[in-house]
C-alpha positions in Angstrom: 33.2 -14.6 59.1 34.1 -17.6 61.3 32.5 -20.9 62.3 33.3 -23.3 65.1 32.3 -26.2 62.9 34.1 -27.9 60.1 32.9 -29.7 56.9 33.4 -33.4 57.3 34.0 -34.0 53.6 36.9 -31.5 53.7 38.3 -32.9 56.9 38.4 -36.4 55.4 40.8 -35.4 52.7 44.6 -35.3 52.7 46.1 -31.9 53.6 47.1 -31.3 49.9 43.7 -31.9 48.5 41.9 -30.1 51.3 44.1 -27.0 50.8 43.6 -27.1 47.0 39.8 -26.9 47.6 40.0 -24.3 50.3 42.2 -22.1 48.2 39.5 -22.1 45.5 36.5 -21.7 47.8 35.3 -18.7 49.9 33.3 -18.4 53.1 29.7 -17.5 52.8 26.7 -16.9 55.1 23.7 -19.0 54.2 20.4 -17.5 55.4 17.2 -19.6 55.4 15.7 -20.2 51.9 19.0 -19.5 50.1 18.9 -21.4 46.9 21.9 -23.7 46.3 20.8 -25.2 43.0 17.7 -25.3 40.8 16.2 -28.2 39.0 17.6 -29.1 35.6 20.3 -26.4 35.8 24.0 -26.9 36.3 24.9 -24.9 39.4 27.5 -22.1 39.3 28.8 -23.1 42.7 29.0 -26.2 44.9 28.9 -25.8 48.7 30.6 -27.2 51.7 28.3 -26.5 54.7 30.0 -25.9 58.1 26.7 -25.3 59.9 23.0 -25.2 59.1 20.9 -27.6 57.1 20.0 -27.8 53.4 16.9 -29.6 52.1 16.7 -31.5 48.8 13.2 -31.1 47.4 11.3 -32.6 44.4 8.4 -30.8 42.9 5.3 -32.3 41.1 3.4 -30.9 38.1 0.5 -30.0 40.3 2.7 -27.8 42.5 3.2 -30.3 45.4 6.6 -30.6 46.9 8.3 -33.2 49.1 11.7 -33.3 50.8 13.8 -36.2 49.5 17.1 -35.5 51.3 18.9 -33.3 53.7 22.6 -32.2 53.7 24.5 -30.8 56.6 28.2 -30.3 57.3 28.9 -33.9 56.2 28.7 -33.4 52.5 29.0 -31.5 49.2 25.9 -29.7 47.9 26.0 -30.1 44.1 28.0 -33.3 44.1 25.2 -35.2 42.3 25.7 -33.0 39.3 29.2 -34.4 38.8 28.0 -38.0 38.1 26.8 -37.6 34.5 24.9 -35.5 32.0 21.3 -36.3 33.2 19.5 -33.2 34.4 19.0 -33.2 38.2 15.3 -32.8 38.9 15.5 -31.7 42.5 16.0 -28.2 44.0 18.2 -27.6 47.1 17.9 -24.7 49.5 18.9 -23.8 53.0 16.3 -24.9 55.6 18.2 -23.9 58.8 20.5 -20.9 58.4 24.2 -21.5 58.7 27.6 -20.9 57.1 29.8 -22.7 54.7 32.2 -22.3 51.8 31.3 -22.2 48.1 33.5 -23.2 45.2 33.0 -22.6 41.5 31.4 -25.7 40.2 34.0 -25.9 37.3 36.8 -26.1 39.9 35.1 -28.9 41.8 34.5 -30.8 38.6 38.2 -30.4 37.7 39.2 -31.8 41.1 36.7 -34.6 40.7 38.2 -35.7 37.4 41.9 -35.2 38.4 42.1 -36.4 42.0 41.3 -40.1 42.8 40.9 -39.2 46.5 38.4 -36.4 46.0 36.5 -38.5 43.5 36.3 -41.4 45.9 35.1 -39.2 48.8 32.5 -37.5 46.7 31.2 -40.9 45.4 31.1 -42.1 49.0 28.9 -39.2 50.0 26.6 -39.6 47.0 26.3 -43.3 47.8 25.3 -42.5 51.4 22.7 -40.1 50.1 21.3 -42.6 47.7 21.1 -45.4 50.3 19.4 -43.0 52.7 16.8 -42.0 50.1 16.1 -45.6 49.3 15.4 -46.3 53.0 13.3 -43.2 53.5 11.2 -43.9 50.4 10.0 -47.1 52.2 9.7 -45.2 55.5 7.3 -42.7 53.9 5.1 -45.6 52.7 5.2 -47.9 55.6 5.6 -45.9 58.9 3.3 -43.7 60.9 3.6 -39.9 60.9 4.7 -39.8 64.6 7.5 -42.3 64.0 8.6 -40.4 60.8 8.6 -37.0 62.6 10.7 -38.4 65.4 13.1 -40.0 62.9 13.5 -36.8 60.9 14.0 -34.6 63.9 16.8 -36.9 65.1 18.4 -36.9 61.6 18.3 -33.1 61.6 19.8 -32.8 65.1 22.6 -35.2 64.1 23.7 -32.7 61.4 23.2 -29.4 63.2 24.2 -30.6 66.7 21.7 -28.4 68.4 18.7 -29.1 70.7 16.7 -26.3 69.1 15.4 -26.6 65.5 13.5 -23.7 64.0 11.4 -25.2 61.2 8.3 -23.6 59.7 5.1 -25.6 60.0 4.9 -25.5 56.2 8.2 -27.3 55.9 7.4 -29.9 58.5 4.2 -30.6 56.5 6.3 -31.0 53.3 8.7 -33.3 55.1 5.9 -35.5 56.4 3.9 -35.4 53.2 0.9 -34.3 55.2 -1.4 -31.4 56.0 -0.4 -28.8 58.5 -3.2 -30.0 60.8 -1.5 -33.4 60.8 1.8 -31.7 61.8 0.1 -30.0 64.7 -1.5 -33.3 65.8 1.7 -35.4 65.5 4.0 -32.8 67.1 1.5 -32.3 69.9 1.6 -36.0 70.6 5.4 -36.0 71.0 5.1 -32.9 73.1 2.6 -34.4 75.5 4.9 -37.4 75.9 7.6 -35.0 77.0 9.9 -35.7 74.1 9.9 -32.3 72.4 8.7 -28.8 73.0 6.8 -27.5 69.9 5.4 -24.0 69.1 4.7 -22.7 65.7 7.4 -24.7 64.0 10.0 -24.1 66.7 11.1 -27.5 68.0 13.3 -28.2 71.0 14.3 -31.8 71.7 13.9 -32.5 75.4 14.4 -36.3 75.7 16.6 -37.6 72.9 16.8 -41.2 74.3 13.0 -41.7 74.3 12.6 -39.8 71.0 14.9 -42.4 69.5 12.7 -45.1 71.0 9.6 -43.4 69.4 11.3 -43.2 66.0 11.0 -46.0 63.4 13.9 -48.4 62.7 14.8 -46.2 59.7 16.5 -43.7 62.0 19.1 -46.3 63.2 19.7 -47.5 59.7 20.4 -44.0 58.3 22.3 -43.1 61.5 24.7 -45.9 60.8 25.2 -44.7 57.2 25.9 -41.2 58.5 28.2 -42.3 61.3 30.4 -44.4 59.0 30.7 -41.8 56.2 34.5 -41.2 55.5 35.4 -43.5 58.4 38.0 -45.5 56.6 39.8 -42.5 55.2 39.6 -39.7 57.8 42.3 -37.2 58.4 42.1 -34.7 61.2 42.1 -31.0 60.2 45.5 -29.4 60.7 
């Protein structure tokens, strides 16, 4: 199995550390709905995505769910479990099918403890995720559904680098924290404006420039966080 994409976390490392992780990881196909970790469980594996998109989701006692994060080829799925003993209360699964590499979690934990560079890069990614979640928590409370959908579609496209995004209507509703009827209404408004093409969860971005104008300011804040991730310590893949 091959992929034209790379994982940005791995590409940020020195050749020695990158090769150490690559030697202990293996390529894997990641179909939609593949579970990457479950709430309150230490995962067997961590993942370096090279394509596709993973959703981080929190569940409520009444059965409701909400997306609280997304991870593409920039990060390490499972990295939050390295920070301490507290149980992680989110689930993570593949939302857009892709590919990646998986590494036994114990091997990644060993690298996190022994390598200053790997530890710093993982902490940098986790910090970017935490700052993004903080911004989006305010976004969910203060901004309109149309602005939030535009923002989220742009964030997803930044990570998968494709104009076409195949999301189920159920997932879009979970992402917006709204009913499916609201998704239909909001996506329909963006479609009538010529910004996207939408049909049964299949979204194609037609006019990115004006979609950015339709999004709330949260997109530009989170885009800056994403664009500057690993920027100070980036090594090209060899």
